[in-house]
C-alpha positions as CSV (number, residue, x, y, z in Angstrom):
1,M,-5.7,71.1,-11.5
2,V,-4.7,73.4,-14.4
3,E,-1.5,75.4,-14.5
4,I,-0.6,78.2,-17.0
5,K,2.5,80.0,-17.9
6,C,2.4,83.8,-17.6
7,P,2.9,85.4,-21.1
8,Y,4.8,88.3,-19.6
9,C,7.3,86.7,-17.3
10,G,7.0,82.9,-18.0
11,Y,6.1,82.0,-14.4
12,V,4.0,78.9,-14.1
13,F,1.2,79.1,-11.6
14,D,-2.1,77.4,-10.6
15,T,-5.2,79.2,-12.0
16,S,-7.4,78.0,-9.1
17,R,-6.2,81.1,-7.2
18,G,-7.1,83.6,-10.0
19,L,-5.4,85.0,-13.1
20,Q,-2.9,87.3,-11.3
21,C,0.7,86.1,-11.8
22,P,2.5,85.6,-8.5
23,G,5.8,86.2,-10.4
24,C,5.3,89.6,-12.0
25,G,1.9,90.7,-10.5
26,A,0.3,91.0,-13.9
27,A,-3.4,90.3,-14.0
28,W,-5.9,90.0,-16.9
29,S,-9.4,88.9,-17.6
30,A,-9.0,88.1,-21.2
31,P,-5.3,88.0,-22.0
32,A,-4.3,89.3,-25.4
33,Q,-2.0,86.3,-25.7
34,K,-3.4,82.9,-25.0
35,P,-1.4,81.5,-22.2
36,E,0.3,78.1,-22.6
37,V,-1.6,75.5,-20.8
38,V,0.6,72.9,-19.0
39,E,-1.0,69.6,-18.3
40,V,0.0,68.0,-15.1
41,K,-0.4,64.2,-14.9
42,Q,-0.6,62.5,-11.5
43,I,1.7,59.5,-11.5
44,P,0.2,56.7,-9.4
45,K,2.4,55.4,-6.5
46,K,4.4,52.4,-7.5
47,R,3.0,49.3,-5.9
48,R,5.2,46.5,-4.6
49,S,5.0,43.2,-6.5
50,R,3.1,40.5,-4.9
51,A,4.0,37.7,-7.3
52,W,5.6,35.7,-4.4
53,I,2.3,35.3,-2.6
54,G,1.0,32.5,-4.9
55,P,4.1,30.2,-4.6
56,V,4.2,30.7,-0.8
57,I,0.6,29.7,-0.5
58,G,1.3,26.7,-2.7
59,L,4.2,25.6,-0.5
60,V,2.1,26.0,2.6
61,V,-0.6,23.8,1.1
62,L,1.9,21.2,0.0
63,F,3.4,21.1,3.5
64,I,0.0,20.6,5.0
65,I,-0.8,17.8,2.6
66,I,2.5,16.1,3.3
67,F,1.9,16.4,7.1
68,L,-1.6,14.9,6.8
69,I,-0.3,12.0,4.7
70,L,2.7,11.2,7.0
71,Y,1.5,11.9,10.4
72,T,-2.3,11.6,10.7
73,P,-4.8,8.8,10.3
74,L,-6.5,10.7,7.5
75,G,-3.3,10.6,5.5
76,S,-2.9,6.9,6.1
77,Y,-6.5,6.3,5.0
78,L,-6.0,8.3,1.8
79,V,-2.7,6.5,0.9
80,H,-4.3,3.1,1.4
81,F,-7.6,4.0,-0.3
82,F,-6.1,5.3,-3.5
83,S,-3.4,2.6,-3.7
84,G,-6.1,-0.1,-3.2
85,T,-4.0,-1.8,-0.5
86,P,-5.8,-1.9,2.9
87,A,-4.1,-1.2,6.2
88,S,-5.8,-4.3,7.7
89,A,-8.3,-7.0,6.7
90,T,-10.4,-9.6,8.4
91,F,-11.4,-12.6,6.3
92,T,-12.8,-16.0,6.7
93,L,-11.5,-18.5,4.1
94,K,-12.0,-22.2,3.4
95,R,-9.1,-24.1,1.9
96,E,-10.7,-27.1,0.2
97,V,-8.8,-29.9,-1.5
98,S,-10.5,-32.8,-3.3
99,F,-9.7,-35.5,-5.8
100,T,-11.4,-37.9,-8.3
101,S,-9.7,-41.1,-9.4
102,S,-10.4,-43.5,-12.3
103,R,-9.7,-46.4,-10.0
104,P,-9.9,-46.9,-6.2
105,I,-6.9,-45.6,-4.2
106,S,-5.8,-45.3,-0.6
107,Y,-5.1,-41.7,0.1
108,E,-4.1,-39.1,2.7
109,F,-4.6,-35.4,2.9
110,H,-2.8,-33.3,5.5
111,M,-3.0,-29.5,6.1
112,P,-1.3,-27.4,8.9
113,E,-3.2,-25.6,11.5
114,P,-2.8,-21.8,10.9
115,V,-1.3,-20.0,13.8
116,S,-0.8,-16.3,14.8
117,C,2.5,-14.8,13.7
118,I,4.0,-11.7,12.1
119,G,1.2,-9.5,10.7
120,Q,-1.7,-11.9,11.5
121,E,-4.0,-13.0,14.3
122,V,-5.8,-16.3,13.8
123,R,-9.2,-16.0,15.4
124,S,-10.7,-19.4,14.6
125,V,-9.9,-22.7,12.9
126,S,-12.4,-25.4,11.9
127,P,-11.2,-28.6,10.1
128,L,-13.7,-30.6,8.1
129,E,-15.4,-33.3,10.1
130,G,-13.4,-36.6,10.3
131,A,-10.0,-35.0,10.6
132,G,-7.3,-36.6,12.8
133,E,-4.5,-34.7,14.3
134,I,-0.7,-35.3,14.4
135,T,2.1,-33.0,15.8
136,V,5.4,-32.9,13.9
137,N,8.2,-30.7,15.3
138,G,5.8,-28.3,16.9
139,T,3.3,-28.1,14.0
140,T,-0.3,-29.5,14.3
141,W,-1.4,-31.1,11.1
142,Y,-5.0,-32.1,10.3
143,V,-5.1,-35.5,8.6
144,W,-7.8,-37.2,6.5
145,K,-7.2,-40.7,5.2
146,A,-9.2,-43.5,3.6
147,S,-8.8,-46.7,1.6
148,E,-10.2,-47.9,-1.7
149,K,-11.9,-44.7,-2.7
150,T,-12.4,-43.0,-6.1
151,G,-13.0,-39.6,-4.5
152,G,-12.4,-37.6,-1.4
153,K,-12.3,-34.2,0.2
154,A,-10.7,-32.2,3.0
155,S,-10.9,-28.6,4.2
156,V,-10.0,-26.2,6.9
157,T,-12.0,-23.0,7.5
158,F,-10.3,-20.2,9.4
159,T,-10.8,-16.6,10.3
160,V,-7.7,-14.3,10.3
161,H,-7.2,-10.6,11.1
162,A,-4.2,-9.4,9.1
163,R,-2.5,-6.0,9.0
164,E,0.1,-4.3,6.8
165,V,3.6,-4.2,8.3
166,K,6.4,-2.0,7.0
167,W,9.7,-2.4,8.8
168,K,11.6,0.8,9.2
169,V,15.1,-0.5,9.2
170,S,18.1,1.1,7.4
171,A,21.8,0.3,6.9
172,G,22.6,2.6,9.7
173,D,20.4,0.6,12.1
174,S,21.6,-2.9,11.0
175,G,24.3,-5.0,12.6
176,N,26.5,-7.5,10.7
177,V,26.3,-11.2,10.3
178,S,28.3,-11.9,13.4
179,Q,25.4,-10.4,15.5
180,I,22.8,-12.9,14.3
181,P,21.8,-15.2,17.1
182,G,23.4,-18.6,17.0
183,D,20.2,-20.6,17.3
184,L,19.0,-19.1,14.0
185,K,22.2,-19.9,12.3
186,A,22.1,-23.5,13.5
187,K,18.5,-23.8,12.2
188,Y,18.6,-21.9,8.9
189,L,22.0,-22.0,7.3
190,G,22.2,-25.6,6.0
191,R,20.5,-27.4,3.1
192,E,16.8,-27.8,3.4
193,W,15.2,-29.9,0.7
194,K,15.3,-27.5,-2.4
195,I,17.3,-24.8,-0.5
196,D,21.0,-25.3,-1.2
197,P,23.5,-22.7,0.1
198,H,26.4,-25.1,-0.3
199,N,26.4,-25.3,-4.1
200,T,29.6,-23.8,-5.4
201,E,27.9,-21.7,-8.0
202,I,25.4,-20.4,-5.5
203,K,28.2,-19.6,-2.9
204,N,30.3,-17.7,-5.5
205,L,27.3,-15.7,-6.8
206,A,26.2,-14.8,-3.3
207,T,29.7,-13.7,-2.3
208,N,30.0,-11.6,-5.5
209,I,26.5,-10.0,-5.0
210,T,27.2,-8.9,-1.4
211,K,31.0,-8.3,-1.4
212,N,30.7,-4.5,-1.2
213,Y,28.4,-4.5,1.8
214,T,28.9,-5.1,5.5
215,T,25.5,-5.0,7.2
216,V,22.8,-7.7,7.1
217,Y,20.3,-5.1,5.8
218,E,22.6,-4.2,2.9
219,K,23.4,-7.8,2.0
220,L,19.7,-8.7,1.9
221,G,19.0,-5.7,-0.2
222,A,21.7,-6.6,-2.7
223,I,20.3,-10.2,-3.0
224,Y,16.7,-8.8,-3.4
225,N,17.8,-6.4,-6.1
226,Y,19.7,-9.1,-8.0
227,I,16.6,-11.4,-8.1
228,Q,14.4,-8.4,-9.1
229,K,16.7,-7.6,-12.0
230,Y,17.6,-11.1,-13.3
231,I,14.8,-13.4,-12.4
232,R,11.5,-12.9,-14.2
233,Y,8.3,-13.9,-12.5
234,V,6.2,-16.6,-14.2
235,R,3.1,-18.3,-12.7
236,G,3.9,-21.7,-11.4
237,S,2.2,-25.0,-12.0
238,A,1.3,-27.9,-9.7
239,G,4.1,-30.0,-8.3
240,E,7.3,-29.4,-6.5
241,P,9.3,-26.1,-6.9
242,N,12.5,-25.8,-8.7
243,D,16.0,-25.9,-7.2
244,P,17.9,-22.7,-7.1
245,L,20.3,-23.5,-9.9
246,T,17.3,-24.2,-12.3
247,T,15.8,-20.8,-11.4
248,L,19.2,-19.1,-11.8
249,H,20.0,-20.7,-15.2
250,T,16.5,-20.3,-16.7
251,G,16.1,-16.7,-15.4
252,V,12.4,-17.4,-14.6
253,G,10.6,-18.6,-11.5
254,D,7.3,-18.4,-9.6
255,C,7.0,-17.3,-5.9
256,D,8.4,-20.6,-4.6
257,D,11.3,-20.7,-7.0
258,Q,12.4,-17.1,-6.3
259,S,12.0,-17.6,-2.5
260,I,14.1,-20.8,-2.6
261,L,16.8,-19.0,-4.6
262,F,16.7,-16.0,-2.2
263,C,17.1,-18.3,0.9
264,S,20.0,-20.2,-0.8
265,L,21.9,-17.0,-1.6
266,A,21.3,-15.5,1.9
267,R,22.3,-18.7,3.7
268,A,25.5,-18.9,1.5
269,V,26.7,-15.6,3.1
270,G,25.7,-16.6,6.6
271,I,22.3,-15.0,6.8
272,P,19.4,-17.3,8.0
273,A,16.5,-17.1,5.7
274,W,13.5,-19.5,5.4
275,L,10.2,-20.0,3.6
276,E,6.9,-18.6,4.8
277,L,4.0,-20.3,3.0
278,G,0.3,-19.5,2.7
279,A,-2.0,-17.6,0.4
280,I,-2.4,-14.1,-1.1
281,Y,-5.4,-12.3,-2.4
282,I,-5.0,-11.6,-6.2
283,Q,-7.0,-8.3,-6.6
284,M,-7.0,-8.4,-10.4
285,E,-8.7,-11.8,-10.3
286,G,-10.7,-11.3,-7.2
287,K,-9.6,-14.6,-5.6
288,W,-7.0,-16.1,-3.3
289,G,-4.1,-18.2,-4.5
290,P,-1.2,-20.2,-2.8
291,H,1.9,-18.1,-2.2
292,A,5.4,-18.3,-0.8
293,W,7.8,-15.6,0.4
294,V,10.8,-15.2,2.8
295,R,11.2,-14.6,6.5
296,T,14.6,-13.6,7.7
297,Y,16.2,-11.7,10.6
298,I,18.1,-8.4,10.8
299,P,20.1,-7.7,13.9
300,Y,20.4,-4.2,15.2
301,K,23.9,-2.9,15.7
302,T,23.0,-1.8,19.2
303,G,21.7,-5.3,20.1
304,S,18.6,-7.5,19.6
305,G,17.0,-7.5,16.1
306,V,13.8,-8.0,14.1
307,Y,12.1,-10.7,12.0
308,V,11.1,-9.3,8.6
309,N,9.4,-10.5,5.4
310,I,10.7,-10.2,1.8
311,D,8.5,-11.0,-1.2
312,T,10.5,-10.9,-4.4
313,A,7.6,-12.0,-6.6
314,N,5.5,-9.0,-5.5
315,G,8.4,-6.5,-5.2
316,M,8.0,-6.1,-1.4
317,F,11.2,-5.5,0.6
318,L,10.6,-5.4,4.3
319,T,6.9,-5.0,3.7
320,R,4.0,-7.4,4.3
321,D,0.6,-6.4,3.0
322,A,-2.7,-7.1,4.7
323,L,-4.2,-9.3,2.0
324,R,-2.2,-12.5,2.8
325,Y,-2.0,-15.1,5.5
326,T,0.7,-17.5,6.6
327,D,-0.3,-21.1,6.6
328,W,3.0,-22.6,7.7
329,T,6.6,-21.4,8.3
330,S,9.6,-23.5,7.6
331,N,11.3,-24.9,10.7
332,G,14.6,-25.7,9.0
333,N,13.8,-29.4,8.5
334,G,13.8,-30.4,4.9
335,E,11.5,-33.4,5.4
336,D,8.9,-31.2,7.1
337,L,9.1,-28.7,4.2
338,K,8.6,-31.5,1.7
339,F,5.7,-32.8,3.8
340,Y,4.0,-29.4,3.5
341,Y,4.3,-29.5,-0.3
342,F,3.1,-33.0,-0.8
343,F,-0.2,-32.6,1.2
344,F,-1.9,-35.3,-0.9
345,T,-0.4,-38.8,-1.3
346,Y,-1.9,-42.1,-2.4
347,T,-1.2,-45.7,-3.1
348,Y,-2.9,-48.2,-5.4
349,A,-2.7,-51.8,-6.6
350,G,-2.7,-52.7,-10.3
351,P,-2.5,-50.3,-13.2
352,A,-1.9,-46.6,-12.5
353,P,-5.1,-44.7,-12.0
354,S,-5.9,-41.3,-13.5
355,V,-6.1,-38.9,-10.6
356,N,-7.4,-35.3,-10.7
357,L,-6.6,-33.0,-7.8
358,S,-8.3,-29.7,-6.9
359,D,-6.9,-27.2,-4.4
360,R,-8.8,-24.0,-4.0
361,Y,-9.6,-21.2,-1.5
362,I,-13.2,-20.1,-1.0
363,T,-13.9,-16.6,0.4
364,I,-16.6,-16.8,2.9
365,S,-16.3,-13.2,4.1
366,M,-13.7,-10.4,3.8
367,K,-13.7,-6.9,5.3
368,T,-10.9,-4.4,4.6
369,E,-10.0,-1.3,6.4
370,F,-8.0,1.6,4.9
371,A,-7.2,3.5,8.1
């Protein structure tokens, strides 16, 4: 479209309808004066900004991903797969102990029969041929013994299905110490071999750690955080574990040492806590190794309660992974706990022999599931 201004009256009109000015009526074919051409630009309509569409789509996608992770089997699978921690595992292991001696000795091996408990189902147990059986305070022990030998061996082969357990308990759910059942307090609040809640230093520390908290959940969390902060993990060596004061004063300890310290501090403030012993799969090394952690009880403020696991050495609070199994759980009797640790004993006549002991776990099969 071209518009011109009439040179006679100044009226601007569209030339598509001819050269006769609607304003003054003048017409011309070749005007003496070149009319002024007025260029008219069409301004495009202003579009609404759509910059918000990208962020909204991003939020929707994020919401879908969160939903899948938290509320669907696919999410559970992805979390476990990328973290490398399976949701469940089925494995067959052989715990084999053996010795050699420079001189003949009379010896005894004893190992507990694994049983189903929190997070695990024991599907089969087979002790090495020649084992006897004894029952001590409800635990079946396999026993091998012989006299005047320079070598010997014992083993137990078992199949376990284990699963990951995460206890969803909070301070708002938890009751206080007075709501813990009396039978647990009677069983797990006293001294138990290395566990010592009555030591003055232990009692004062436990009281100071937990003084600002009222629920059992909070008190356990405070003790856990203290050990995480002040006790450095070191791999242990053969022999009996340290007492809680040694671990506290040195600031280092293996799984047994840390668990014994935890139990001592918890018992000192009236919370039953005891040892759970067995083995854990060390993924970086591709093998199983002996392990110790804590079992305790959290009462609900509305009644009843729940047994839970705490593993300070592996940074697991109210979490049990699927790559472990429980061999034996402390029953509150210090002699039985000591009996578990000293699974190989011997006597001899004459000069002391040189005895080498081997204790290892052999993986026969292992299948993990991430969903």
